LUMLUMDREN-2810 file (N, C-alpha, C; in Angstrom, 1 decimal):
<atoms>
<atom><aa>M</aa><ch>A</ch><at>N</at><xx>254.6</xx><yy>165.3</yy><zz>7.5</zz></atom>
<atom><aa>M</aa><ch>A</ch><at>CA</at><xx>254.5</xx><yy>165.6</yy><zz>6.1</zz></atom>
<atom><aa>M</aa><ch>A</ch><at>C</at><xx>255.5</xx><yy>166.7</yy><zz>5.7</zz></atom>
<atom><aa>N</aa><ch>A</ch><at>N</at><xx>256.2</xx><yy>166.6</yy><zz>4.6</zz></atom>
<atom><aa>N</aa><ch>A</ch><at>CA</at><xx>257.2</xx><yy>167.6</yy><zz>4.1</zz></atom>
<atom><aa>N</aa><ch>A</ch><at>C</at><xx>256.5</xx><yy>168.7</yy><zz>3.5</zz></atom>
<atom><aa>P</aa><ch>A</ch><at>N</at><xx>257.1</xx><yy>169.9</yy><zz>3.5</zz></atom>
<atom><aa>P</aa><ch>A</ch><at>CA</at><xx>256.5</xx><yy>171.1</yy><zz>2.8</zz></atom>
<atom><aa>P</aa><ch>A</ch><at>C</at><xx>256.3</xx><yy>170.8</yy><zz>1.4</zz></atom>
<atom><aa>R</aa><ch>A</ch><at>N</at><xx>255.3</xx><yy>171.5</yy><zz>0.8</zz></atom>
<atom><aa>R</aa><ch>A</ch><at>CA</at><xx>255.0</xx><yy>171.3</yy><zz>-0.6</zz></atom>
<atom><aa>R</aa><ch>A</ch><at>C</at><xx>255.5</xx><yy>172.5</yy><zz>-1.4</zz></atom>
<atom><aa>V</aa><ch>A</ch><at>N</at><xx>255.7</xx><yy>172.3</yy><zz>-2.7</zz></atom>
<atom><aa>V</aa><ch>A</ch><at>CA</at><xx>256.3</xx><yy>173.3</yy><zz>-3.6</zz></atom>
<atom><aa>V</aa><ch>A</ch><at>C</at><xx>255.2</xx><yy>174.4</yy><zz>-3.8</zz></atom>
<atom><aa>K</aa><ch>A</ch><at>N</at><xx>255.7</xx><yy>175.6</yy><zz>-3.7</zz></atom>
<atom><aa>K</aa><ch>A</ch><at>CA</at><xx>254.9</xx><yy>176.8</yy><zz>-4.0</zz></atom>
<atom><aa>K</aa><ch>A</ch><at>C</at><xx>255.3</xx><yy>177.4</yy><zz>-5.3</zz></atom>
<atom><aa>E</aa><ch>A</ch><at>N</at><xx>256.6</xx><yy>177.4</yy><zz>-5.6</zz></atom>
<atom><aa>E</aa><ch>A</ch><at>CA</at><xx>257.1</xx><yy>178.0</yy><zz>-6.8</zz></atom>
<atom><aa>E</aa><ch>A</ch><at>C</at><xx>258.3</xx><yy>177.1</yy><zz>-7.4</zz></atom>
<atom><aa>V</aa><ch>A</ch><at>N</at><xx>258.4</xx><yy>177.1</yy><zz>-8.7</zz></atom>
<atom><aa>V</aa><ch>A</ch><at>CA</at><xx>259.5</xx><yy>176.4</yy><zz>-9.3</zz></atom>
<atom><aa>V</aa><ch>A</ch><at>C</at><xx>260.0</xx><yy>177.2</yy><zz>-10.5</zz></atom>
<atom><aa>K</aa><ch>A</ch><at>N</at><xx>261.4</xx><yy>177.3</yy><zz>-10.6</zz></atom>
<atom><aa>K</aa><ch>A</ch><at>CA</at><xx>262.0</xx><yy>178.0</yy><zz>-11.7</zz></atom>
<atom><aa>K</aa><ch>A</ch><at>C</at><xx>263.1</xx><yy>177.1</yy><zz>-12.3</zz></atom>
<atom><aa>P</aa><ch>A</ch><at>N</at><xx>263.0</xx><yy>176.8</yy><zz>-13.6</zz></atom>
<atom><aa>P</aa><ch>A</ch><at>CA</at><xx>264.1</xx><yy>176.1</yy><zz>-14.2</zz></atom>
<atom><aa>P</aa><ch>A</ch><at>C</at><xx>265.3</xx><yy>176.9</yy><zz>-14.3</zz></atom>
<atom><aa>D</aa><ch>A</ch><at>N</at><xx>266.5</xx><yy>176.3</yy><zz>-14.0</zz></atom>
<atom><aa>D</aa><ch>A</ch><at>CA</at><xx>267.7</xx><yy>177.0</yy><zz>-14.0</zz></atom>
<atom><aa>D</aa><ch>A</ch><at>C</at><xx>268.7</xx><yy>176.3</yy><zz>-15.0</zz></atom>
<atom><aa>N</aa><ch>A</ch><at>N</at><xx>269.9</xx><yy>176.8</yy><zz>-15.0</zz></atom>
<atom><aa>N</aa><ch>A</ch><at>CA</at><xx>270.9</xx><yy>176.2</yy><zz>-16.0</zz></atom>
<atom><aa>N</aa><ch>A</ch><at>C</at><xx>271.2</xx><yy>174.8</yy><zz>-15.6</zz></atom>
<atom><aa>D</aa><ch>A</ch><at>N</at><xx>271.6</xx><yy>174.0</yy><zz>-16.6</zz></atom>
<atom><aa>D</aa><ch>A</ch><at>CA</at><xx>272.1</xx><yy>172.7</yy><zz>-16.4</zz></atom>
<atom><aa>D</aa><ch>A</ch><at>C</at><xx>271.1</xx><yy>171.7</yy><zz>-15.7</zz></atom>
<atom><aa>Y</aa><ch>A</ch><at>N</at><xx>269.9</xx><yy>171.8</yy><zz>-16.1</zz></atom>
<atom><aa>Y</aa><ch>A</ch><at>CA</at><xx>268.8</xx><yy>170.9</yy><zz>-15.6</zz></atom>
<atom><aa>Y</aa><ch>A</ch><at>C</at><xx>268.7</xx><yy>170.9</yy><zz>-14.1</zz></atom>
<atom><aa>V</aa><ch>A</ch><at>N</at><xx>268.7</xx><yy>172.1</yy><zz>-13.5</zz></atom>
<atom><aa>V</aa><ch>A</ch><at>CA</at><xx>268.5</xx><yy>172.2</yy><zz>-12.1</zz></atom>
<atom><aa>V</aa><ch>A</ch><at>C</at><xx>267.2</xx><yy>173.1</yy><zz>-11.9</zz></atom>
<atom><aa>L</aa><ch>A</ch><at>N</at><xx>266.4</xx><yy>172.7</yy><zz>-10.9</zz></atom>
<atom><aa>L</aa><ch>A</ch><at>CA</at><xx>265.2</xx><yy>173.4</yy><zz>-10.6</zz></atom>
<atom><aa>L</aa><ch>A</ch><at>C</at><xx>265.4</xx><yy>174.2</yy><zz>-9.3</zz></atom>
<atom><aa>V</aa><ch>A</ch><at>N</at><xx>265.0</xx><yy>175.5</yy><zz>-9.3</zz></atom>
<atom><aa>V</aa><ch>A</ch><at>CA</at><xx>265.0</xx><yy>176.2</yy><zz>-8.0</zz></atom>
<atom><aa>V</aa><ch>A</ch><at>C</at><xx>263.6</xx><yy>176.1</yy><zz>-7.5</zz></atom>
<atom><aa>L</aa><ch>A</ch><at>N</at><xx>263.5</xx><yy>175.5</yy><zz>-6.3</zz></atom>
<atom><aa>L</aa><ch>A</ch><at>CA</at><xx>262.2</xx><yy>175.2</yy><zz>-5.7</zz></atom>
<atom><aa>L</aa><ch>A</ch><at>C</at><xx>262.0</xx><yy>176.1</yy><zz>-4.5</zz></atom>
<atom><aa>T</aa><ch>A</ch><at>N</at><xx>260.8</xx><yy>176.7</yy><zz>-4.4</zz></atom>
<atom><aa>T</aa><ch>A</ch><at>CA</at><xx>260.4</xx><yy>177.4</yy><zz>-3.2</zz></atom>
<atom><aa>T</aa><ch>A</ch><at>C</at><xx>259.3</xx><yy>176.6</yy><zz>-2.5</zz></atom>
<atom><aa>F</aa><ch>A</ch><at>N</at><xx>259.4</xx><yy>176.3</yy><zz>-1.3</zz></atom>
<atom><aa>F</aa><ch>A</ch><at>CA</at><xx>258.5</xx><yy>175.5</yy><zz>-0.6</zz></atom>
<atom><aa>F</aa><ch>A</ch><at>C</at><xx>257.5</xx><yy>176.4</yy><zz>0.3</zz></atom>
<atom><aa>E</aa><ch>A</ch><at>N</at><xx>256.4</xx><yy>175.8</yy><zz>0.7</zz></atom>
<atom><aa>E</aa><ch>A</ch><at>CA</at><xx>255.4</xx><yy>176.6</yy><zz>1.4</zz></atom>
<atom><aa>E</aa><ch>A</ch><at>C</at><xx>256.0</xx><yy>177.2</yy><zz>2.7</zz></atom>
<atom><aa>N</aa><ch>A</ch><at>N</at><xx>257.0</xx><yy>176.5</yy><zz>3.3</zz></atom>
<atom><aa>N</aa><ch>A</ch><at>CA</at><xx>257.6</xx><yy>177.0</yy><zz>4.5</zz></atom>
<atom><aa>N</aa><ch>A</ch><at>C</at><xx>258.6</xx><yy>178.1</yy><zz>4.3</zz></atom>
<atom><aa>G</aa><ch>A</ch><at>N</at><xx>258.8</xx><yy>178.5</yy><zz>3.1</zz></atom>
<atom><aa>G</aa><ch>A</ch><at>CA</at><xx>259.7</xx><yy>179.6</yy><zz>2.7</zz></atom>
<atom><aa>G</aa><ch>A</ch><at>C</at><xx>261.1</xx><yy>179.1</yy><zz>2.3</zz></atom>
<atom><aa>E</aa><ch>A</ch><at>N</at><xx>261.4</xx><yy>177.9</yy><zz>2.5</zz></atom>
<atom><aa>E</aa><ch>A</ch><at>CA</at><xx>262.7</xx><yy>177.3</yy><zz>2.1</zz></atom>
<atom><aa>E</aa><ch>A</ch><at>C</at><xx>262.9</xx><yy>177.3</yy><zz>0.6</zz></atom>
<atom><aa>K</aa><ch>A</ch><at>N</at><xx>264.1</xx><yy>177.7</yy><zz>0.2</zz></atom>
<atom><aa>K</aa><ch>A</ch><at>CA</at><xx>264.5</xx><yy>177.6</yy><zz>-1.3</zz></atom>
<atom><aa>K</aa><ch>A</ch><at>C</at><xx>265.5</xx><yy>176.5</yy><zz>-1.4</zz></atom>
<atom><aa>K</aa><ch>A</ch><at>N</at><xx>265.3</xx><yy>175.6</yy><zz>-2.3</zz></atom>
<atom><aa>K</aa><ch>A</ch><at>CA</at><xx>266.3</xx><yy>174.5</yy><zz>-2.5</zz></atom>
<atom><aa>K</aa><ch>A</ch><at>C</at><xx>266.5</xx><yy>174.3</yy><zz>-4.0</zz></atom>
<atom><aa>L</aa><ch>A</ch><at>N</at><xx>267.6</xx><yy>173.6</yy><zz>-4.3</zz></atom>
<atom><aa>L</aa><ch>A</ch><at>CA</at><xx>267.9</xx><yy>173.2</yy><zz>-5.7</zz></atom>
<atom><aa>L</aa><ch>A</ch><at>C</at><xx>267.7</xx><yy>171.7</yy><zz>-5.9</zz></atom>
<atom><aa>F</aa><ch>A</ch><at>N</at><xx>267.0</xx><yy>171.4</yy><zz>-6.9</zz></atom>
<atom><aa>F</aa><ch>A</ch><at>CA</at><xx>266.8</xx><yy>170.0</yy><zz>-7.3</zz></atom>
<atom><aa>F</aa><ch>A</ch><at>C</at><xx>267.4</xx><yy>169.7</yy><zz>-8.6</zz></atom>
<atom><aa>D</aa><ch>A</ch><at>N</at><xx>268.4</xx><yy>168.8</yy><zz>-8.6</zz></atom>
<atom><aa>D</aa><ch>A</ch><at>CA</at><xx>269.1</xx><yy>168.4</yy><zz>-9.8</zz></atom>
<atom><aa>D</aa><ch>A</ch><at>C</at><xx>268.4</xx><yy>167.3</yy><zz>-10.6</zz></atom>
<atom><aa>V</aa><ch>A</ch><at>N</at><xx>267.9</xx><yy>167.6</yy><zz>-11.8</zz></atom>
<atom><aa>V</aa><ch>A</ch><at>CA</at><xx>267.2</xx><yy>166.6</yy><zz>-12.5</zz></atom>
<atom><aa>V</aa><ch>A</ch><at>C</at><xx>268.1</xx><yy>165.7</yy><zz>-13.4</zz></atom>
<atom><aa>K</aa><ch>A</ch><at>N</at><xx>269.3</xx><yy>166.1</yy><zz>-13.5</zz></atom>
<atom><aa>K</aa><ch>A</ch><at>CA</at><xx>270.3</xx><yy>165.3</yy><zz>-14.4</zz></atom>
<atom><aa>K</aa><ch>A</ch><at>C</at><xx>270.3</xx><yy>163.8</yy><zz>-14.1</zz></atom>
<atom><aa>P</aa><ch>A</ch><at>N</at><xx>270.3</xx><yy>163.4</yy><zz>-12.8</zz></atom>
<atom><aa>P</aa><ch>A</ch><at>CA</at><xx>270.3</xx><yy>161.9</yy><zz>-12.6</zz></atom>
<atom><aa>P</aa><ch>A</ch><at>C</at><xx>269.1</xx><yy>161.2</yy><zz>-13.2</zz></atom>
<atom><aa>Y</aa><ch>A</ch><at>N</at><xx>268.0</xx><yy>161.9</yy><zz>-13.5</zz></atom>
<atom><aa>Y</aa><ch>A</ch><at>CA</at><xx>266.8</xx><yy>161.2</yy><zz>-14.0</zz></atom>
<atom><aa>Y</aa><ch>A</ch><at>C</at><xx>266.7</xx><yy>161.2</yy><zz>-15.5</zz></atom>
<atom><aa>L</aa><ch>A</ch><at>N</at><xx>267.6</xx><yy>162.0</yy><zz>-16.2</zz></atom>
<atom><aa>L</aa><ch>A</ch><at>CA</at><xx>267.4</xx><yy>162.2</yy><zz>-17.6</zz></atom>
<atom><aa>L</aa><ch>A</ch><at>C</at><xx>267.6</xx><yy>161.0</yy><zz>-18.5</zz></atom>
<atom><aa>N</aa><ch>A</ch><at>N</at><xx>268.1</xx><yy>159.9</yy><zz>-18.0</zz></atom>
<atom><aa>N</aa><ch>A</ch><at>CA</at><xx>268.2</xx><yy>158.7</yy><zz>-18.8</zz></atom>
<atom><aa>N</aa><ch>A</ch><at>C</at><xx>267.3</xx><yy>157.6</yy><zz>-18.4</zz></atom>
<atom><aa>I</aa><ch>A</ch><at>N</at><xx>266.2</xx><yy>158.0</yy><zz>-17.7</zz></atom>
<atom><aa>I</aa><ch>A</ch><at>CA</at><xx>265.2</xx><yy>157.0</yy><zz>-17.2</zz></atom>
<atom><aa>I</aa><ch>A</ch><at>C</at><xx>263.9</xx><yy>157.3</yy><zz>-17.8</zz></atom>
<atom><aa>G</aa><ch>A</ch><at>N</at><xx>263.4</xx><yy>156.3</yy><zz>-18.6</zz></atom>
<atom><aa>G</aa><ch>A</ch><at>CA</at><xx>262.0</xx><yy>156.4</yy><zz>-19.1</zz></atom>
<atom><aa>G</aa><ch>A</ch><at>C</at><xx>261.6</xx><yy>157.7</yy><zz>-19.7</zz></atom>
<atom><aa>L</aa><ch>A</ch><at>N</at><xx>260.4</xx><yy>158.2</yy><zz>-19.2</zz></atom>
<atom><aa>L</aa><ch>A</ch><at>CA</at><xx>259.9</xx><yy>159.4</yy><zz>-19.8</zz></atom>
<atom><aa>L</aa><ch>A</ch><at>C</at><xx>260.7</xx><yy>160.6</yy><zz>-19.4</zz></atom>
<atom><aa>F</aa><ch>A</ch><at>N</at><xx>261.5</xx><yy>160.5</yy><zz>-18.4</zz></atom>
<atom><aa>F</aa><ch>A</ch><at>CA</at><xx>262.4</xx><yy>161.7</yy><zz>-18.0</zz></atom>
<atom><aa>F</aa><ch>A</ch><at>C</at><xx>263.3</xx><yy>162.1</yy><zz>-19.2</zz></atom>
<atom><aa>Q</aa><ch>A</ch><at>N</at><xx>263.6</xx><yy>161.1</yy><zz>-20.1</zz></atom>
<atom><aa>Q</aa><ch>A</ch><at>CA</at><xx>264.4</xx><yy>161.4</yy><zz>-21.2</zz></atom>
<atom><aa>Q</aa><ch>A</ch><at>C</at><xx>263.9</xx><yy>162.6</yy><zz>-22.1</zz></atom>
<atom><aa>E</aa><ch>A</ch><at>N</at><xx>262.6</xx><yy>162.8</yy><zz>-22.1</zz></atom>
<atom><aa>E</aa><ch>A</ch><at>CA</at><xx>261.9</xx><yy>163.9</yy><zz>-22.8</zz></atom>
<atom><aa>E</aa><ch>A</ch><at>C</at><xx>262.4</xx><yy>165.2</yy><zz>-22.3</zz></atom>
<atom><aa>L</aa><ch>A</ch><at>N</at><xx>262.8</xx><yy>165.3</yy><zz>-21.0</zz></atom>
<atom><aa>L</aa><ch>A</ch><at>CA</at><xx>263.2</xx><yy>166.5</yy><zz>-20.4</zz></atom>
<atom><aa>L</aa><ch>A</ch><at>C</at><xx>264.6</xx><yy>167.0</yy><zz>-20.9</zz></atom>
<atom><aa>K</aa><ch>A</ch><at>N</at><xx>265.3</xx><yy>166.2</yy><zz>-21.7</zz></atom>
<atom><aa>K</aa><ch>A</ch><at>CA</at><xx>266.5</xx><yy>166.6</yy><zz>-22.4</zz></atom>
<atom><aa>K</aa><ch>A</ch><at>C</at><xx>266.2</xx><yy>167.7</yy><zz>-23.4</zz></atom>
<atom><aa>N</aa><ch>A</ch><at>N</at><xx>265.0</xx><yy>167.8</yy><zz>-23.9</zz></atom>
<atom><aa>N</aa><ch>A</ch><at>CA</at><xx>264.5</xx><yy>168.9</yy><zz>-24.7</zz></atom>
<atom><aa>N</aa><ch>A</ch><at>C</at><xx>264.3</xx><yy>170.1</yy><zz>-23.8</zz></atom>
<atom><aa>I</aa><ch>A</ch><at>N</at><xx>265.2</xx><yy>171.1</yy><zz>-23.9</zz></atom>
<atom><aa>I</aa><ch>A</ch><at>CA</at><xx>265.2</xx><yy>172.2</yy><zz>-23.0</zz></atom>
<atom><aa>I</aa><ch>A</ch><at>C</at><xx>263.8</xx><yy>172.9</yy><zz>-23.0</zz></atom>
<atom><aa>N</aa><ch>A</ch><at>N</at><xx>263.1</xx><yy>172.9</yy><zz>-24.1</zz></atom>
<atom><aa>N</aa><ch>A</ch><at>CA</at><xx>261.8</xx><yy>173.6</yy><zz>-24.1</zz></atom>
<atom><aa>N</aa><ch>A</ch><at>C</at><xx>260.8</xx><yy>172.9</yy><zz>-23.2</zz></atom>
<atom><aa>I</aa><ch>A</ch><at>N</at><xx>260.8</xx><yy>171.5</yy><zz>-23.2</zz></atom>
<atom><aa>I</aa><ch>A</ch><at>CA</at><xx>260.0</xx><yy>170.8</yy><zz>-22.3</zz></atom>
<atom><aa>I</aa><ch>A</ch><at>C</at><xx>260.5</xx><yy>171.0</yy><zz>-20.9</zz></atom>
<atom><aa>F</aa><ch>A</ch><at>N</at><xx>261.8</xx><yy>170.9</yy><zz>-20.6</zz></atom>
<atom><aa>F</aa><ch>A</ch><at>CA</at><xx>262.3</xx><yy>171.1</yy><zz>-19.3</zz></atom>
<atom><aa>F</aa><ch>A</ch><at>C</at><xx>261.8</xx><yy>172.4</yy><zz>-18.7</zz></atom>
<atom><aa>N</aa><ch>A</ch><at>N</at><xx>261.9</xx><yy>173.5</yy><zz>-19.5</zz></atom>
<atom><aa>N</aa><ch>A</ch><at>CA</at><xx>261.6</xx><yy>174.8</yy><zz>-19.1</zz></atom>
<atom><aa>N</aa><ch>A</ch><at>C</at><xx>260.1</xx><yy>175.1</yy><zz>-18.9</zz></atom>
<atom><aa>S</aa><ch>A</ch><at>N</at><xx>259.3</xx><yy>174.1</yy><zz>-19.3</zz></atom>
<atom><aa>S</aa><ch>A</ch><at>CA</at><xx>257.8</xx><yy>174.2</yy><zz>-19.2</zz></atom>
<atom><aa>S</aa><ch>A</ch><at>C</at><xx>257.3</xx><yy>173.9</yy><zz>-17.8</zz></atom>
<atom><aa>V</aa><ch>A</ch><at>N</at><xx>258.2</xx><yy>173.6</yy><zz>-16.9</zz></atom>
<atom><aa>V</aa><ch>A</ch><at>CA</at><xx>257.8</xx><yy>173.1</yy><zz>-15.5</zz></atom>
<atom><aa>V</aa><ch>A</ch><at>C</at><xx>257.0</xx><yy>174.2</yy><zz>-14.8</zz></atom>
<atom><aa>K</aa><ch>A</ch><at>N</at><xx>255.9</xx><yy>173.8</yy><zz>-14.1</zz></atom>
<atom><aa>K</aa><ch>A</ch><at>CA</at><xx>255.1</xx><yy>174.7</yy><zz>-13.3</zz></atom>
<atom><aa>K</aa><ch>A</ch><at>C</at><xx>254.7</xx><yy>174.0</yy><zz>-12.0</zz></atom>
<atom><aa>P</aa><ch>A</ch><at>N</at><xx>254.5</xx><yy>174.8</yy><zz>-11.0</zz></atom>
<atom><aa>P</aa><ch>A</ch><at>CA</at><xx>254.0</xx><yy>174.2</yy><zz>-9.7</zz></atom>
<atom><aa>P</aa><ch>A</ch><at>C</at><xx>252.6</xx><yy>173.6</yy><zz>-10.0</zz></atom>
<atom><aa>F</aa><ch>A</ch><at>N</at><xx>252.3</xx><yy>172.5</yy><zz>-9.3</zz></atom>
<atom><aa>F</aa><ch>A</ch><at>CA</at><xx>251.0</xx><yy>171.8</yy><zz>-9.5</zz></atom>
<atom><aa>F</aa><ch>A</ch><at>C</at><xx>250.6</xx><yy>171.0</yy><zz>-8.2</zz></atom>
<atom><aa>L</aa><ch>A</ch><at>N</at><xx>249.6</xx><yy>171.4</yy><zz>-7.5</zz></atom>
<atom><aa>L</aa><ch>A</ch><at>CA</at><xx>249.1</xx><yy>170.7</yy><zz>-6.4</zz></atom>
<atom><aa>L</aa><ch>A</ch><at>C</at><xx>250.2</xx><yy>170.3</yy><zz>-5.4</zz></atom>
<atom><aa>G</aa><ch>A</ch><at>N</at><xx>251.1</xx><yy>171.3</yy><zz>-5.1</zz></atom>
<atom><aa>G</aa><ch>A</ch><at>CA</at><xx>252.1</xx><yy>171.0</yy><zz>-4.1</zz></atom>
<atom><aa>G</aa><ch>A</ch><at>C</at><xx>253.4</xx><yy>170.3</yy><zz>-4.7</zz></atom>
<atom><aa>S</aa><ch>A</ch><at>N</at><xx>253.3</xx><yy>170.0</yy><zz>-6.0</zz></atom>
<atom><aa>S</aa><ch>A</ch><at>CA</at><xx>254.4</xx><yy>169.4</yy><zz>-6.6</zz></atom>
<atom><aa>S</aa><ch>A</ch><at>C</at><xx>254.8</xx><yy>170.2</yy><zz>-7.9</zz></atom>
<atom><aa>I</aa><ch>A</ch><at>N</at><xx>255.3</xx><yy>169.5</yy><zz>-8.9</zz></atom>
<atom><aa>I</aa><ch>A</ch><at>CA</at><xx>255.6</xx><yy>170.2</yy><zz>-10.1</zz></atom>
<atom><aa>I</aa><ch>A</ch><at>C</at><xx>255.1</xx><yy>169.3</yy><zz>-11.3</zz></atom>
<atom><aa>L</aa><ch>A</ch><at>N</at><xx>254.9</xx><yy>170.0</yy><zz>-12.4</zz></atom>
<atom><aa>L</aa><ch>A</ch><at>CA</at><xx>254.4</xx><yy>169.3</yy><zz>-13.6</zz></atom>
<atom><aa>L</aa><ch>A</ch><at>C</at><xx>255.0</xx><yy>169.9</yy><zz>-14.8</zz></atom>
<atom><aa>W</aa><ch>A</ch><at>N</at><xx>255.4</xx><yy>169.1</yy><zz>-15.8</zz></atom>
<atom><aa>W</aa><ch>A</ch><at>CA</at><xx>255.8</xx><yy>169.5</yy><zz>-17.1</zz></atom>
<atom><aa>W</aa><ch>A</ch><at>C</at><xx>254.7</xx><yy>169.4</yy><zz>-18.1</zz></atom>
<atom><aa>E</aa><ch>A</ch><at>N</at><xx>254.9</xx><yy>170.1</yy><zz>-19.2</zz></atom>
<atom><aa>E</aa><ch>A</ch><at>CA</at><xx>253.8</xx><yy>170.1</yy><zz>-20.3</zz></atom>
<atom><aa>E</aa><ch>A</ch><at>C</at><xx>253.6</xx><yy>168.7</yy><zz>-20.8</zz></atom>
<atom><aa>N</aa><ch>A</ch><at>N</at><xx>254.5</xx><yy>167.8</yy><zz>-20.7</zz></atom>
<atom><aa>N</aa><ch>A</ch><at>CA</at><xx>254.3</xx><yy>166.4</yy><zz>-21.2</zz></atom>
<atom><aa>N</aa><ch>A</ch><at>C</at><xx>253.6</xx><yy>165.5</yy><zz>-20.2</zz></atom>
<atom><aa>G</aa><ch>A</ch><at>N</at><xx>253.2</xx><yy>166.1</yy><zz>-19.1</zz></atom>
<atom><aa>G</aa><ch>A</ch><at>CA</at><xx>252.4</xx><yy>165.3</yy><zz>-18.1</zz></atom>
<atom><aa>G</aa><ch>A</ch><at>C</at><xx>253.3</xx><yy>164.7</yy><zz>-17.0</zz></atom>
<atom><aa>L</aa><ch>A</ch><at>N</at><xx>254.6</xx><yy>164.8</yy><zz>-17.1</zz></atom>
<atom><aa>L</aa><ch>A</ch><at>CA</at><xx>255.5</xx><yy>164.2</yy><zz>-16.2</zz></atom>
<atom><aa>L</aa><ch>A</ch><at>C</at><xx>255.5</xx><yy>165.0</yy><zz>-14.9</zz></atom>
<atom><aa>D</aa><ch>A</ch><at>N</at><xx>255.5</xx><yy>164.4</yy><zz>-13.8</zz></atom>
<atom><aa>D</aa><ch>A</ch><at>CA</at><xx>255.6</xx><yy>165.0</yy><zz>-12.5</zz></atom>
<atom><aa>D</aa><ch>A</ch><at>C</at><xx>256.5</xx><yy>164.3</yy><zz>-11.5</zz></atom>
<atom><aa>L</aa><ch>A</ch><at>N</at><xx>256.8</xx><yy>164.9</yy><zz>-10.4</zz></atom>
<atom><aa>L</aa><ch>A</ch><at>CA</at><xx>257.6</xx><yy>164.2</yy><zz>-9.4</zz></atom>
<atom><aa>L</aa><ch>A</ch><at>C</at><xx>256.9</xx><yy>164.3</yy><zz>-8.0</zz></atom>
<atom><aa>C</aa><ch>A</ch><at>N</at><xx>257.1</xx><yy>163.3</yy><zz>-7.2</zz></atom>
<atom><aa>C</aa><ch>A</ch><at>CA</at><xx>256.6</xx><yy>163.3</yy><zz>-5.8</zz></atom>
<atom><aa>C</aa><ch>A</ch><at>C</at><xx>257.1</xx><yy>164.5</yy><zz>-5.0</zz></atom>
<atom><aa>P</aa><ch>A</ch><at>N</at><xx>256.2</xx><yy>165.2</yy><zz>-4.3</zz></atom>
<atom><aa>P</aa><ch>A</ch><at>CA</at><xx>256.6</xx><yy>166.4</yy><zz>-3.6</zz></atom>
<atom><aa>P</aa><ch>A</ch><at>C</at><xx>257.6</xx><yy>166.0</yy><zz>-2.5</zz></atom>
<atom><aa>D</aa><ch>A</ch><at>N</at><xx>257.5</xx><yy>164.8</yy><zz>-1.9</zz></atom>
<atom><aa>D</aa><ch>A</ch><at>CA</at><xx>258.4</xx><yy>164.4</yy><zz>-0.9</zz></atom>
<atom><aa>D</aa><ch>A</ch><at>C</at><xx>259.8</xx><yy>164.2</yy><zz>-1.5</zz></atom>
<atom><aa>T</aa><ch>A</ch><at>N</at><xx>259.9</xx><yy>163.6</yy><zz>-2.7</zz></atom>
<atom><aa>T</aa><ch>A</ch><at>CA</at><xx>261.2</xx><yy>163.4</yy><zz>-3.3</zz></atom>
<atom><aa>T</aa><ch>A</ch><at>C</at><xx>261.8</xx><yy>164.8</yy><zz>-3.6</zz></atom>
<atom><aa>L</aa><ch>A</ch><at>N</at><xx>261.0</xx><yy>165.7</yy><zz>-4.1</zz></atom>
<atom><aa>L</aa><ch>A</ch><at>CA</at><xx>261.5</xx><yy>167.1</yy><zz>-4.3</zz></atom>
<atom><aa>L</aa><ch>A</ch><at>C</at><xx>262.1</xx><yy>167.7</yy><zz>-3.1</zz></atom>
<atom><aa>Y</aa><ch>A</ch><at>N</at><xx>261.5</xx><yy>167.5</yy><zz>-2.0</zz></atom>
<atom><aa>Y</aa><ch>A</ch><at>CA</at><xx>262.0</xx><yy>168.2</yy><zz>-0.7</zz></atom>
<atom><aa>Y</aa><ch>A</ch><at>C</at><xx>263.2</xx><yy>167.4</yy><zz>-0.2</zz></atom>
<atom><aa>L</aa><ch>A</ch><at>N</at><xx>263.1</xx><yy>166.1</yy><zz>-0.1</zz></atom>
<atom><aa>L</aa><ch>A</ch><at>CA</at><xx>264.1</xx><yy>165.3</yy><zz>0.5</zz></atom>
<atom><aa>L</aa><ch>A</ch><at>C</at><xx>265.4</xx><yy>165.2</yy><zz>-0.3</zz></atom>
<atom><aa>E</aa><ch>A</ch><at>N</at><xx>265.3</xx><yy>165.3</yy><zz>-1.6</zz></atom>
<atom><aa>E</aa><ch>A</ch><at>CA</at><xx>266.5</xx><yy>165.1</yy><zz>-2.5</zz></atom>
<atom><aa>E</aa><ch>A</ch><at>C</at><xx>267.0</xx><yy>166.4</yy><zz>-3.0</zz></atom>
<atom><aa>S</aa><ch>A</ch><at>N</at><xx>266.5</xx><yy>167.5</yy><zz>-2.5</zz></atom>
<atom><aa>S</aa><ch>A</ch><at>CA</at><xx>267.1</xx><yy>168.8</yy><zz>-3.0</zz></atom>
<atom><aa>S</aa><ch>A</ch><at>C</at><xx>268.0</xx><yy>169.4</yy><zz>-1.9</zz></atom>
<atom><aa>N</aa><ch>A</ch><at>N</at><xx>268.9</xx><yy>170.3</yy><zz>-2.4</zz></atom>
<atom><aa>N</aa><ch>A</ch><at>CA</at><xx>269.9</xx><yy>170.9</yy><zz>-1.5</zz></atom>
<atom><aa>N</aa><ch>A</ch><at>C</at><xx>269.6</xx><yy>172.3</yy><zz>-1.3</zz></atom>
</atoms>
């Protein structure tokens, strides 16, 4: 099992700074998702900036979330 998200901070240009339970910090680029379905709502910077950690993953105010394994494996 991959580490889960402990903290998330929205950064410039639709990037999330993620801190995982194992202490690793990684960057997750949300831009490739912004033209897909509900992810288009994240183009609104206020919604994008509403991201919070939630049960080892992340959650935006519009109810959108991402799989914690995706966050870990696809971040740098």
